[in-house]
N, C-alpha and C positions, 0 to 999 in steps of 0.2 A: 634895664640891665645895668649892672655895676661896671665901673671902669675895668675891674679885674676880669669880669666875664667878657667884656668887649675885646680886651687884649687877647684872651684865650680864643675867642671866635675868629679874630683876625689871623692868628697863627694857624688855626685849623683850616681855614679857607685857603691859606697860602700853601698848605700841604696837599691841596687838591680835593678836599672833602666837599661834597655837594651841600647846597644850602639846607636841604631837609635833614641831612645827617647832623649838621652843626646845630640846627634848630632843636633837634631831639634832645641834645645834651643840656639845654638851658630852659626848656619849656617845662613848667610844673603845674600840678593841679591847683596849687594855691597862688600861682602867678603865671597866667597865660600870656605868652608872647606871640605876637603876630609873626608868621613866617616871612612877611615882608621886611621885618626888622633886620634879619640876616642879610637880605638883599641890599638894604641900605648900608650896612656895615661893609659889604663887599665893594660897593660903589663909592665909599668914603663919605656918604651923606649923614652918617650917624656915628658919633664918637671918633671923628676924624683926628682929634688931637691926642687920643689915647695910644700909647705905645704898644706894639705887638708883644705878646708874652714870649719869654725865653723858651727855647726848645725843651729844656729839662723840666720846666714848669708845666708845659703842655703834656709831656710824657707822664708825669706824676698824676696830673688831673685825669687823663684818659684811663690810666690803670686803676686808680681809685674808683672811678665811675664804673668801669667794667666789673670790678670785683664786687661792688655793692649790688649792681643790678643782676649779675649772673646768679648770685645766690638766691634771688627772688624769682627769676624766670629762666632757668637753664633750658637751652635749646629753642628758645622763642625767637620770633622775628626781632624783638627788641634787643636781645643779646647779640644777634648777628649784626645789627646796625652798630652796636657799641664796638664789637670786635673790628668791624671794617674801619672804624675811626682810628685804629692803631696803625693802619697802613696808609701809605702815600704813593702817588704815581708821579714819577719824574722821567721825562724823556721817553714816554711810552711804556716804561717798565714799572712794575710795582715792587715795593720793598717795605719791610717792617720798620716804620719810622722810629719807634721807641727803642729798637735794638734789644739787646739782652740786658735785663735788670735783675733785681732780687725777686721779681714776680714773673718774669718772662724768660723762657729758655727756648732755643731753636734746635731742631733736629732735621737732618737731611732726609733720612729714610726711616721706615717703620717695618719691623718684623717681630711678630710675637713668638715665633719658634724658629730655630731652637732657642731656649731661654737665654743663652748667652748673647743673642742678637738683641734682646729686649732689656738687657742688664743696664745699659746706660740710661734708658728711660725710667726704669725702676728706681735707680739712684736719684734721678731728678724729681720723681714723684715724692719720694721720702723727704728730700730737701725742702721742697715747696710746702709740704704738709707741716713740717716742723717750724717753718717761718710764718708767713702770712697767707699762704696759698698762692695760686697764680695759674699761669698757662704754659703749656708746652705746644709750640707750633711745629708741625711736621711738614717738611717740604720747603724749608727756608734754608738758603745757603749760608753756611757759617762765615762770619767775617763781614761779608757784604750785605747780608740780610735780604738779598733779592729773593723774590717769590719764584722758585723753580717749579713748585707744585708737586703733588704726589706722583710717583713714577708709575703706579698701577692702582688697582682697586682693592689691595689687601686691607688697607685701613678701613675703608668703607664697609667691607664685607665682614670684618671681625666682630663677633658677638661680644657686647660689653661684659657678659657673664664670664667669657673666657679671660678677659683682662683681669677681672676681679679674682678669678681662680688663681692666676699667676701671682697676683699681689698677696693673696691669702697665704701662699706658700713661701713668700719672700720677705714680707714685712709684718711687724706686729707693734702696735695695733694697725689695722688695715685702713689706709686713707680712702676718702670718698673721691672717686674720679668719674667724670662724665665725658663722653666722647661725642664729637660732632665734626661735620665737614663744612668748611667755609669756602665759598667761591670768591676768589680775588681776581678780577679781570676775567680771563678765560682759563684760569688754572684753579685746581682744588687744593686746599690746604687742610691737613688734619689738625684738629684742636682737641687737646686733653685739658680739661679744667680740673685743677686739684684744689679741693677745699682745705682750708686751715683746719688741722685736726683739733678736736675739742679736748683731747687728753694726750698731748704729746709727752715724751718724745716718741716718734715712730722709729723703730730700730730694725736693721737687717737681721734676719734669723737664719741665713745660710749664705754660703759663698756662691756667687754666680760669676763665672769668668774672672776677669781681672778688675771689673768695675765695682762689684758689690762684695763687701767683706762682712762675714758674720759678726754680730755684736757691735757694728758701727752705727752711730747716729749721724745721718747726713743733714746738712743745713744749706739752704740757698742763700748765697751772698751775691752781691752785685757782679754779674758776669760769670759766676762759677758756682758749682755745687761741690762741696767738700765735707770732710769730717768736721763736726761741730767744734767750735773753739770753747774754752772754759767760760768765757763771759756770757755767750748765748745759752749755754747749758745751765748756768746758774740762774739766768732769767727765766728759763722754762720751769725749772724746779721751784723757783719763788712763786711763779704764777699758779702752779699746781697747788702749792701750799695755801696760797690766798684763797683759791677757789674752794679747796676742801674745807677751810675754816668757815667760809661764807655758807657753804651748803650745810655744814654741821650746825651752824648757828640757826639757819632757817628751820632745819629739822627739829632742833630742840625747842624753838619757839612754837612750832606746831604741836609738839608733844605737850608743852606747858599749857597751850590753849585748848587742848583736848581734841584737836583735829587728827592727830596721829597717835599710834600706840607704840610700845616698846616690846621687844622680844628678848627674853632671857634664854640664852642658848644652853645654859646648864640645866634649867628646870623645864624648858619648853613653854614657859608661861608668857602669854601675850597680855599686857596690862595697858589699859587706857582709861580715859575719864569716865566712860559709860559702863565699864566693867572689865572683866578679865576672862581669859580662856587658856587652856593648856593644849598644845599640839603634841600628840603622842609620837615618839620617835619612829614608830612603825609606819606612820603616815608621811614622814618627811620625804622619802624617796619619790612618792607619788605627786608631790607638789612641784609645780614648775617655778623654780627660782631663777631670776634673771639679775644680771649685774647692773648697777646704777650707771646710767649713761648709754646703755645699749637697749633700753626698753622701747619698743614700738607697739602702740596699741593697734592691733589688727583683729579682724573678725576671726573667731576661732575659740579655742579652749581658754578659760580664764587663767590668769597667772597671779601669783602672790608676789608683789613688788617689794623686794628687800634691799636695803642699802648695805653693800659689802658682800663678803663671801659667807655663804651659809652652808653648813654641813651637819649631818646628824651627830649626836653626841657619841653614839656607839661607833667605834672605828671600823668595825666589820661591815657596817651598813652604809658607809660613806659613798656618795656618788659624786662624780666630778660635776662642777657647776657648768651648765651649758649656757653659752652666750647667744642671745637672739640676734640674728643678722638679717639685714634687709634683703640681700641677694641670695636666692636659693638656686644653686647650680646643680646640674645632673650629677656631678661628682659627689656633692653633699648628699643627694637623695640616695644614691646607692651605698655610700659608705656608712651613713647613719643606719641603714637597714642591716648591712652585713655586721656592724658592730653591736647592733641591738640597742642603740641609743635613743632615748626619748627626745622629742623636740617640743618646743613651746607652742608652736602653731602648726599642727599637722595639715590643716586644710591648705596652707600655703604651699606645702610640698606636693599636694595633689594638683593645685591650680598651676604651679610652675611648669608642669609637664605640657601645658598648652603653649608654652613659649620657648621651647627648645626643639632642636631637630632630632634629638635622640629618640628612636622609635620605641625602645623597651626600657622601662624603669619600674622599680618596685612601687606598687600603689596600695595594695591591700594592707600592708603594714601601717600606713598612715591613715587609712580608712578606719582601722580598728582604734587608733589613738584619737581620731577626730571626734568620736562620740556624737556623730550627726547622722540623721536618717540618710540612707543611700540615695533616695530619690531627690533629696535636697542638694546633695553634693553633685549629682548628675545635672540638675537644673542650673546650679551655679556654673558648672563647666560649660554648659551649652550657651549660657548668657555671657561668658567671658569673651572679650575681644582678643582673640588668640593671634599670636605672632605666627604660629604654624598651625593652621586649621586642621591639617591632616593628623598632626600629633594629638590634638585635642579629641578628634573623632575616634582615634584608636583608644584613648583612655576611656572615653564614654562606652565604646563597645566592650572593653574589658570589664567595666563596672556592670554592664548589662549582661555579662557572661556569654556574649556571642563571639568573643575573641580570646584566645589563650596563647600564652608564651610556650606551650608545649610543642616540641617539634622532634619527631622520632627520626633519627638518622640511621643509616644502614652501615654495614661494615664494622670497622673497629669501634666507632662511637657506640653502636648498638650493643656490642659485646661488653664494652666498658660499663654501659648503663646497667646491664644485668648484674655485673659484679658489684657495682655501687649499691644497687637495690638489695643485694644479699649481705651488705655490710663489709665487703672486701674492698677497702679503700687504700689506694696508693697515691699520695699527693703528687701532682705534676712538678717538674723541676725546670722546665724551659717554656718559652712562649709557644713553641710548636705543640708541646704536651698540654699547655693551657687551653688551646683551642679544642683539642680532642676531649679534654675533661669537661669544658663548658658545654660542648655539643652533647656529651653523654648526660649531663644534668638536665638538659632541656627535655629529654625523653622520659624522665622519671614519672611514674604514675602518681595519681593523686593520693593513693594510700601508702606511699613509701614511708618507711619509718627512719628515725634518726637523722632527719634531713638537716637539723641544726648543725651537725658536725661539718657540713660542707661549707658553711658560711666563712669561717676563718681561712679555709683553704682558698676559697674564691677571692677573698680579700688579698691574699698573697699574690694571686694571679693578677689582680687589678694593679697592685703596686709594680709588678714586673712590666705590665703593659704601658706604664708611664714612659719607659725608655725604649719601647718597641715601635719602629716606624709603621705607618699604615694604621687603618682602623679595624681590620678584621678581628684581631684578638679582642680588642675592647668591645666591639659589637657583640661577639659571642658571649663574653662575660656578662654584659648587661642583660642579655636575654636569659642567660642561665640564672642570674639573680632574680629576674622577674618570675621564672618558673618556681624557684624556691619560695618566693613571696606568695605565689598562688597556693602552693601546697601547705605552707605554714599558717597563712592568715586569710586566704580566700575562702569563699563558700564551697560547699561540697559540690564537685563536678558531677554533671548528669549526662556525660557523653559528648560534651561540646568538643 
């Protein structure tokens, strides 16, 4: 071990870290260190003349180490050991030894809803993503950095997809955030790891309480998150320009070498070393275009990977470029269906239903896009390690046609259902009317005509449900959408 490493080890041992945790930070595959070496340092038998490292040097070392290893193994035992090294026990109590830095922020409590209660954390996530990434520790007292722990199990029970859903509506582009719970002594601390965004700046796209202002770029400075200063913004812009130039140079080099081809958007001609072809403008809407930087290769329909924004030449046939996202939420599944939007990997929208608690979601719309045999899809679902096995089994039963979203209500919903089937449509105007309208749609027969006209109305009901407390309205809307999905895209019903 070098003198610098010995000095760091001495300071870490003084903070109360155990020998095996300290050993973990210095042992490498290309240089194995005996665990007894740390014990010798503790007893003063090795490196006795080396001075102990300064506290700020230790803080910087631990944070750099944690950032590097977390990116490689999020949620692993190794990550937990690294995070534990950021804490120290003094006088029987635990505290965050590094305090708040440009990579670490502390919050006392966690609440995802109402959104105003989560605004402070949204602001912190944006600031860390625009700088170098880092951590938000929840359950740490401000100022003293004592570990108070989480007051309840709200953080542990929160679905990561719900956090992502809130971020999608608040920030653009959306930062990558992973959540975990860390046990410090006999208390639990919530941990949000925010990765440095590859394409900053991350910007707020709406006002949330007094903490988040639309159009503001937040940045994490030492001890505070605030609106970005001109110097840091110029640095981000300069880095984007350098990265764009480097990517363009690499692309041109591949074109020159014959590995890539070029697409002329005026003529539709694709030209490469081995030949050329022309894409007719009538085919462009059927091709899945994805934006550079958001492409993830997954099992499913093939995609044409194009650098930049691609649109048909004919203005009347233009379609909005869809971005491929890693997280498929229930909200995305139902909204894509109601809007009639194509997705780049439909099979993911089917498999995602095995990992959410939402009982009813459109499925046949994505089966039609997946272009895969139904028995293959069912087999893949059955082999999926499902977060919610009951949800997965319901999807399988629906694909086997032994379960249907149709539910015939009595009373007013039944009368309204008859009116809708005859084409007598009056859009609802309140959450109470939304429930009755959704219940009526559930009872529509399989031969109902003009069902497409109900999709934009149901989308308006869904938007109103965002601000409606309780889940009754939303649950009814989801099942109604599933019934429309069966009528429009499902197989012909035989009396199920």
